[in-house]
VOGU-3710 file (C-alpha; in Angstrom, 3 decimals, decimal comma):
1> arlqhpgiat> 84,987/86,599/55,967  81,431/87,013/55,736  81,261/87,584/59,927  81,797/91,455/60,413  80,985/92,131/63,807  82,956/93,622/66,698  82,463/90,693/68,917  83,777/88,284/66,216  87,751/88,065/65,225  87,807/88,818/61,837
11> iydvgetddg> 88,903/86,035/59,425  90,588/87,496/56,342  91,698/84,315/54,411  91,082/80,495/54,547  93,595/78,284/52,688  95,477/74,968/52,832  99,324/74,086/52,968  100,934/71,645/50,312  100,281/68,777/52,807  96,671/69,428/52,942
21> rrtiamelve> 96,430/71,244/56,351  94,200/73,904/56,793  95,341/77,601/57,363  93,386/80,656/58,458  94,559/84,320/58,531  92,530/86,200/61,041  92,616/89,495/62,868  95,215/89,681/65,918  93,254/89,947/69,015  95,387/91,031/72,061
31> gtrldrwlaa> 93,472/89,736/75,018  92,914/86,839/77,768  91,111/83,545/77,402  87,783/83,664/78,944  88,731/81,007/81,595  92,014/82,821/82,386  90,060/86,091/82,758  87,642/84,799/85,220  90,414/83,076/87,167  92,910/86,169/87,452
41> eerplhrkle> 90,758/88,114/89,886  87,365/88,041/91,629  85,264/89,576/89,105  81,901/91,428/90,055  78,763/89,486/89,066  77,399/92,379/87,094  80,755/92,589/85,263  80,382/88,756/83,959  76,717/89,285/83,142  77,968/92,365/80,980
51> lfrgicaavh> 80,708/90,085/79,219  78,140/87,402/78,703  75,690/89,901/77,037  78,643/90,719/74,453  79,070/86,677/73,671  75,179/86,535/73,008  75,339/89,707/70,685  78,134/88,242/68,648  76,913/84,874/68,656  73,434/86,167/67,656
61> yahlqgvvhr> 74,880/87,996/64,845  76,568/84,716/63,496  73,132/82,919/63,785  71,488/85,661/61,673  74,228/84,912/59,156  73,281/81,111/58,848  76,422/80,031/60,949  76,265/77,906/64,132  79,540/77,791/65,716  79,381/74,178/67,372
71> dlkptnilvd> 82,399/74,692/69,371  81,886/77,617/71,980  84,196/77,199/75,033  86,197/79,441/77,175  89,517/79,110/75,082  87,427/80,295/71,998  86,374/83,434/73,612  89,172/86,236/74,466  88,680/89,307/76,362  90,384/92,068/75,075
81> rggdpkvldf> 92,108/94,992/76,638  88,795/97,044/76,616  87,186/94,435/78,462  85,062/93,417/75,566  84,490/89,457/74,302  86,007/88,436/71,257  84,582/84,769/69,567  87,059/82,822/67,848  87,626/79,813/65,854  84,730/78,966/63,716
91> glaqhraaeg> 86,511/76,170/62,261  83,780/73,644/63,192  81,099/76,210/62,213  78,247/75,148/59,790  76,323/77,285/57,316  73,136/76,913/55,728  71,780/78,809/52,855  68,572/80,110/54,437  68,568/83,179/56,621  67,209/82,911/60,183
101> plavaregag> 68,282/82,563/63,889  67,808/79,032/63,848  70,574/78,053/61,331  70,518/74,154/61,420  73,920/72,421/61,387  74,010/69,385/59,041  76,688/66,919/59,213  77,436/63,117/58,559  75,233/60,898/60,439  76,513/59,973/63,937
111> rrigtlpyms> 79,475/62,280/64,012  79,950/64,335/67,031  81,746/67,432/66,810  82,540/70,080/69,577  84,495/69,845/72,845  83,008/67,482/75,620  82,406/69,586/78,572  80,357/72,178/76,402  78,782/70,018/74,002  74,789/69,656/74,092
121> peqvtgrfee> 72,861/66,538/74,432  72,149/66,448/70,857  75,727/67,038/70,092  76,958/64,296/72,042  74,336/61,756/71,014  75,212/62,731/67,069  71,550/63,988/66,531  72,747/66,620/63,895  69,279/67,076/62,609  68,592/68,718/66,093
131> vdarsdlysi> 71,842/70,914/66,207  70,877/74,416/65,783  71,639/77,852/67,292  69,994/76,389/70,521  73,040/74,087/70,711  75,343/77,129/70,937  73,100/78,778/73,486  73,559/75,601/75,718  77,417/75,910/75,292  77,080/79,529/76,628
141> gvmlyqavtg> 74,973/78,225/79,599  77,673/76,070/80,546  80,281/78,855/80,576  77,888/81,075/82,488  77,139/78,515/85,114  81,120/77,894/84,986  81,409/81,811/85,639  79,009/82,182/88,527  79,685/79,100/90,512  83,246/78,123/89,625
151> rlpypihadr> 82,560/74,774/88,477  81,091/72,815/85,564  77,439/71,792/85,586  78,369/67,904/85,677  81,385/66,046/86,643  83,262/65,613/83,202  86,415/63,496/82,694  87,719/63,420/79,116  88,897/59,889/79,694  85,549/58,426/80,847
161> kaeavrsice> 83,446/59,624/77,629  80,691/57,186/78,248  80,011/58,545/81,640  80,413/62,093/80,517  77,734/61,562/77,969  75,404/60,121/80,561  75,842/63,088/82,753  75,362/65,588/79,853  72,085/63,691/78,693  70,626/62,406/82,285
171> liptpprafd> 71,988/64,703/85,043  70,046/67,791/86,231  72,583/70,449/87,113  72,685/71,676/90,778  71,110/74,801/90,788  73,768/77,735/91,181  72,245/79,262/94,401  72,832/75,954/96,311  76,597/76,902/96,359  76,006/80,899/96,551
181> rtippiveei> 72,646/82,033/97,908  73,972/85,732/97,033  73,310/84,656/93,133  70,141/86,254/92,206  67,208/84,086/91,141  66,895/85,548/87,853  70,438/84,556/87,108  69,982/81,101/88,200  66,833/80,903/85,868  68,718/82,163/82,999
191> vlralrkdps> 71,451/79,467/83,297  69,442/76,607/83,908  66,939/77,572/80,855  70,090/77,518/78,592  71,139/74,078/79,961  67,653/72,436/79,407  67,851/68,931/77,947  65,240/69,496/75,314  66,369/72,230/72,784  62,876/73,581/72,501
201> erytsaaemq> 62,793/74,325/76,152  66,085/76,674/75,805  66,069/80,285/74,672  64,922/80,346/70,936  67,591/82,706/70,127  70,861/84,253/71,455  69,052/87,922/71,496  66,423/86,366/73,849  69,103/85,233/76,197  70,746/88,738/76,001
211> ddleragatv> 67,852/90,719/76,817  67,292/88,583/80,152  70,985/88,884/80,858  70,614/92,741/80,671  67,604/92,604/82,778  69,597/90,356/85,381  72,444/93,065/85,121  69,982/95,934/86,053  68,848/93,798/89,207  72,328/92,834/90,358
221> aasgagasvl> 73,126/96,578/89,772  70,462/97,811/91,781  70,568/95,189/94,389  74,285/94,874/95,287  73,852/91,178/94,763  76,302/88,634/93,814  79,083/89,070/96,264  81,379/86,066/96,561  81,331/83,795/99,448  84,952/84,464/99,653
231> trpttwsppy> 84,375/88,321/100,336  81,099/88,478/102,182  80,767/88,327/105,878  81,120/84,780/107,071  78,444/84,882/109,894  75,936/82,454/108,621  72,654/81,988/110,456  70,640/78,746/110,576  67,749/79,641/108,500  70,335/80,709/105,683
241> lasvllafva> 71,899/77,269/106,292  68,594/75,674/106,241  67,781/76,883/102,837  70,882/75,925/101,350  70,541/72,458/102,752  67,228/72,051/101,503  68,091/73,257/97,933  70,494/70,472/97,553  68,968/67,726/99,308  65,427/68,414/97,678
251> lglglgaait> 67,086/68,703/93,917  65,869/65,681/92,176  65,259/63,782/95,153  61,796/64,758/96,504  62,974/65,038/99,914  62,044/68,867/100,670  58,296/67,358/100,757  59,456/64,867/103,133  61,043/67,275/105,691  58,350/69,797/105,395
261> efqidrrmrs> 55,680/67,057/105,994  57,630/65,821/108,973  57,933/69,311/110,594  54,527/70,140/110,192  52,771/66,962/111,099  55,057/65,399/113,926  52,835/66,685/116,773  49,590/65,464/114,895  50,481/61,926/113,790  49,646/58,991/115,943
271> qaaaaaeedd> 52,165/56,462/116,738  50,600/53,719/114,504  50,707/56,304/111,604  54,397/57,116/112,214  55,228/53,440/112,689  53,572/52,770/109,120  55,494/55,430/107,282  58,658/54,216/108,931  58,202/50,858/107,015  59,787/52,477/104,043
281> gtfgtgrffs> 61,976/54,691/105,840  60,316/58,303/104,563  59,562/59,384/108,133  62,904/58,590/109,758  64,791/60,096/106,825  62,574/63,535/107,136  63,418/63,356/110,843  67,118/62,851/110,362  67,411/65,873/108,068  64,955/68,013/110,244
291> dciadlgpdd> 67,094/67,459/113,323  70,240/68,086/111,258  68,715/71,574/110,024  67,701/72,442/113,627  71,232/71,503/115,029  73,343/73,402/112,529  75,775/76,140/113,871  78,199/78,308/112,037  81,030/76,277/112,974  79,621/73,358/110,811
301> idparpvesl> 80,271/74,939/107,442  82,955/76,371/105,688  81,712/79,219/103,669  84,108/78,647/100,975  82,578/75,287/100,072  78,961/75,432/101,873  77,403/72,496/99,992  80,500/70,186/100,448  80,678/70,841/104,294  77,115/70,776/104,785
311> ldhlagrlea> 77,320/66,860/102,918  80,329/66,115/105,354  78,171/67,360/108,251  75,329/65,230/107,344  77,534/61,989/106,817  79,417/62,343/110,084  76,032/62,699/111,736  74,846/59,815/109,917  77,593/57,456/111,546  76,949/58,841/114,916
321> esglsprsrm> 73,152/58,205/114,592  72,058/55,159/116,230  68,229/55,452/116,252  67,535/55,225/112,555  65,524/52,268/111,041  67,833/50,096/108,079  65,584/51,700/105,631  65,919/55,256/106,345  69,729/54,748/106,749  69,964/53,216/103,356
331> kihtilakry> 67,794/56,152/101,866  70,244/58,815/103,446  73,381/56,886/102,217  71,671/56,926/98,745  70,941/60,649/98,914  74,602/61,517/100,063  76,028/59,247/97,524  74,281/60,985/94,409  75,272/64,347/95,911  78,961/63,444/96,482
341> raldrldsaa> 79,151/62,275/92,579  77,455/65,275/91,436  80,385/67,138/93,115  82,789/64,992/92,071  83,568/63,737/95,272  84,123/60,138/94,159  85,587/58,340/96,987  83,016/59,477/99,240  80,182/58,747/96,572  81,772/55,101/96,371
351> rhfgrawelr> 81,822/54,498/100,294  77,854/55,619/100,513  76,804/53,795/97,500  78,537/50,761/98,999  76,781/51,022/102,220  73,306/51,634/100,476  73,986/48,427/98,477  75,014/46,347/101,364  71,637/47,602/103,502  69,499/46,782/100,565
361> rddfgpadsr> 70,906/43,442/99,914  70,442/42,581/103,600  67,053/44,099/103,635  65,580/43,339/100,263  67,464/40,490/98,966  70,549/40,325/96,603  68,357/40,244/93,328  65,797/42,927/94,098  65,691/46,063/91,574  66,490/48,461/94,582
371> tlnarvglas> 69,495/46,521/95,568  70,792/45,949/91,860  70,299/49,626/91,294  72,424/50,728/94,314  75,118/48,212/93,097  75,216/49,382/89,521  75,456/52,742/90,842  78,864/51,665/93,087  80,150/50,155/90,032  79,823/53,061/88,059
381> vllqlgrlde> 81,650/55,391/90,636  84,272/52,548/90,975  84,771/52,779/87,069  84,953/56,637/87,328  87,698/56,211/90,155  89,688/53,729/88,044  89,234/51,009/90,498  88,228/48,552/87,783  89,186/45,224/89,554  86,563/46,103/91,971
391> aepharqalh> 83,844/47,621/89,399  84,059/44,694/87,448  82,436/42,136/89,557  79,753/44,249/90,758  78,618/45,312/87,535  78,944/41,652/86,216  76,897/40,330/88,993  74,316/42,976/88,941  73,795/42,202/85,096  73,481/38,492/85,763
401> eaeqaglelv> 70,875/39,018/88,829  68,882/41,384/86,629  68,672/39,300/83,657  67,737/36,282/85,910  65,160/38,242/87,460  64,153/39,863/84,092  64,235/43,402/85,587  63,958/45,411/82,422  64,605/48,593/83,793  68,088/47,784/85,631
411> vprarrvlan> 69,236/45,502/82,774  70,376/48,379/80,488  71,959/50,231/83,054  74,024/47,265/84,192  75,034/46,371/80,791  76,084/49,887/80,083  78,401/50,041/83,135  79,759/46,742/82,412  80,596/47,575/78,860  82,272/50,707/80,049
421> vaealgheqe> 84,372/48,580/82,582  84,949/45,993/79,764  86,443/48,691/77,371  88,597/50,270/80,155  90,041/46,651/80,811  90,868/46,522/77,108  88,018/43,816/76,514  86,899/45,392/73,278  84,945/42,450/71,913  83,143/42,068/75,170
431> aaslraalda> 82,404/45,855/75,117  81,272/45,958/71,581  78,911/42,726/72,187  77,221/44,537/75,242  76,839/47,696/73,274  75,125/45,805/70,454  72,600/44,938/72,935  71,783/48,588/73,722  69,120/50,725/72,022  71,256/53,745/73,369
441> ppdldadaid> 73,724/55,216/70,733  77,587/54,349/71,139  79,899/55,824/73,049  81,937/59,074/71,471  84,766/58,147/69,246  88,069/59,586/70,411  88,626/61,615/67,061  85,050/62,969/67,097  85,922/65,320/70,200  88,299/68,401/69,987
//
């Protein structure tokens, strides 16, 4: 009842039933859940930004009262009949005595509270000494990412919690502009800043994020930016397609430089220098992507799913390409596998991880770290697909080979994947033994996530 703000549903009373269940009497809000409001019709980008400014204002007020929500998600935000947001359900909120914008949430050690897709890295790993207002801002960032791209920043499956934790803690979100180039850079910057893994790199307060959203809204209103890919004209020029391709290929993979270097220096390199670079596949990989960019036409791309259709185009070109060296081919398969996995195209990811593993095995040998990393990636995707009979031998053999070779960087990854496979197969004792050998935090408990 202490939270009195237009953007927060008022709580009138909190009690308990005779059988111990908690009761809350709160303001009746006639409105629509945020996710349903977004899905009901195509909302202009400036309207979405305006709504999120209201969410930030309400959350900032709560933070100033020493309250961290800890479970911000679309089902806990209603859009009322006037189009304004109302933040609901402070049932998992944590209070502190001192006032200030960074109210620290304290809880029993190791317990994880929240809803998995919207939990920050510090929440999913149970580091509650780090959970504060910036954790709420991370959750807002996830919702804003969804609002502008139509998808979560990472592939999250509630029944595969270990993989979800790895995604939240390790994967870098694909920049929103890789999906839709009409999204202004300032909006992308806001989203990605809110989603930083390190809380110290996020916004320091919801008010600061609100100010940036206001500036972004003014930019969008002035430029008319943010038209949906479903409604804007579908004549796509090759330079535009090339920029999208570079955006998702270069993301975290270092290939943008390889492509650029190939294009600039291709006429200046001697045959000997090119042959030397071909030894590790870099030159051939850059040439492949450069040629694909040059050959792209409007018919190659589906405007409703530009990144996926670009990946499919590249995969088709790779199958038809006969002049690539094995090392260039294995690099490209690995890139495609990682991108397909990030887009939750798991069957395609498994196919390309499998080809990368086979090529590395034949070139480097079965116990090389590069081979085993690809095999662990294959096992992990097969686990996500539920193909446990295939995932188990890959994970087990990869761990055995890595331990025999003393590959300290591969062993933990292989052990973690095998533990997850063992758990999925019902081999709880083996899973517990494998996890006991890991320094990483244990997987989430089922009752720790809403």
